[in-house]
N, C-alpha and C positions, 0 to 999 in steps of 0.2 A: 429244851429245858436242861438237858445234860450240859450243853455248851455254856449256857448262862450260869449254871452253878459252878462249873469247872474254872472259869476265868478268874473269879475272885479268890478261889481256893488255891489255885496255882500261882497267883501273882505274888504271894508272900515269899515264895521260895526262889524267885529269880535271882536276887543278889547273892544268895548263899551258895547254891549249887544247881547248875542247870540239869544235871542228871536226876537229882532229887525232884526237881520240878516236873520232869517227864514222867517219872514213876508215879508221882502223886496225881498227875492229871489222868493217867491211865487207870489207876486204882479208884479214883473218885468217880470216874465214869462207869467203870466195871463193877463197882460195889452194888449196883442194882442187880446184876446177875447173881451175886452172892446172896443178896436179900431174897431173891426169887428161889434160890436153892434152899435156904432155910425155911421159907414158907412151904416148899414142897415137903420137907421133912415134917413140919407141923401138920400139913394136910394129910400125909400118909398115916400118921399116928392118931390124929384126932377125928378125922372126918371120913376117911375111906374105910371100906370093908374088905380091903385086900389082905390076903394072907398067903403064905407059901413062898417058897424060894423063887419060883419063876415069875410070879407077879411082882415081887419085891425087886428082883434084879431087872426086869423090864422097866418098871416104873422109875427106879433110880438111874438106870442106864440112860433112858431117854431124857429124863429131866436133867441129868448131868450134861448131856450134849446140848440141850436147849439152853441151859443156864450158861454154859461155856460160850455158846454163840452170842448170847446177850452180853456177856462180859467183853467179848472181843469187839462187838459192834459198838457198844456204848463207850468202851475204853478208847476205841479209835476216834469216835466223835469228840471225846474229851481231849485227847491228845492233839487232834487237828485244831480244835478251838484254841487251846493253849499255845500251840505253835504259831498260829496266825496272829494271836494277840502279842506274843513275844516279838515276832518279826515286825509287827506294826509299831510297837513301842521302840525297838532299837532303830528302826528306819527313821523315826521322827526325831531322834537325838542328833543334834548338829555338832560335829567335831571339827574344830578348826585348828 
């Protein structure tokens, strides 16, 4: 799903700047990790009964690591999908 969403979003930046296209593809994929982190903040304040420094630091420490992992995994998927799409597009262009 991440790759399917990333290709149309990254396609608009190809003529402008290739670096911006790479950054956008990573951020579009990794934005799910950011969303999960904001949901963790909501969950901590609205639903959990945790209190104290140790519980807070453990919860946010582990959730930061998990969300960063999601950011890296889905950002990589988005980057690879956009890279393969760009290579396919430029390979099909005939220059004579």
